[in-house]
C-alpha positions, 0 to 999 in steps of 0.5 A: 521374040520368045513367048512361052504359053504356059500360064492359065490365062489366055494366050491372047492375053499372055502375048498382050502382057509379053509385049507391054513388056517389050515396050516398057524395056524398050525393045520395041520404041515409041514409032517402032513397028511390031512384028506382023499378026502373021509372023508372030502366029507363024513362029509361036504356031498360034491362031492370028486371030489370037495374035489379033487379039491381043493386038487390040488390047494394045490398041484399046490401051492406046499404046499401039496404033493401028495404020491401015495397010502398013501394020502396028506401031508403038504409039508416041508415049507407050513407054511413059505410060506403062512405066506410069502405070507400073509405077502406080501398080507398085505403089498401090499394090506391091509396096504395101504388102513389102512394108507389111512383110518387112515389118512382120520380119523387124526390118527397119528402113536402114536395115533394107537400104543397107542390105546388100543384094 
């Protein structure tokens, strides 16, 4: 797991977001064990409490479940929940901005659909 901590947001939030991304991308599937707190802390040279805080965010969001004595596991339906959340965020926030900019630039929907990436 590659993580670079350069953002102005707290490291535990960056770590939680990276783990969310990995679940969304399918790196971690429903039911998969996540790396241990100690392992992540050691690999990235961060405090284990920081890793625990990141995991707690995911537990609070019902994406990860803590199994006492066994570790942290991706919850059932976590990827689907994240996908739904990301789609909603896109529709509510990013799409209106895109539509406004496209309109200011004079694009029609037909232009955008025919444009090669």
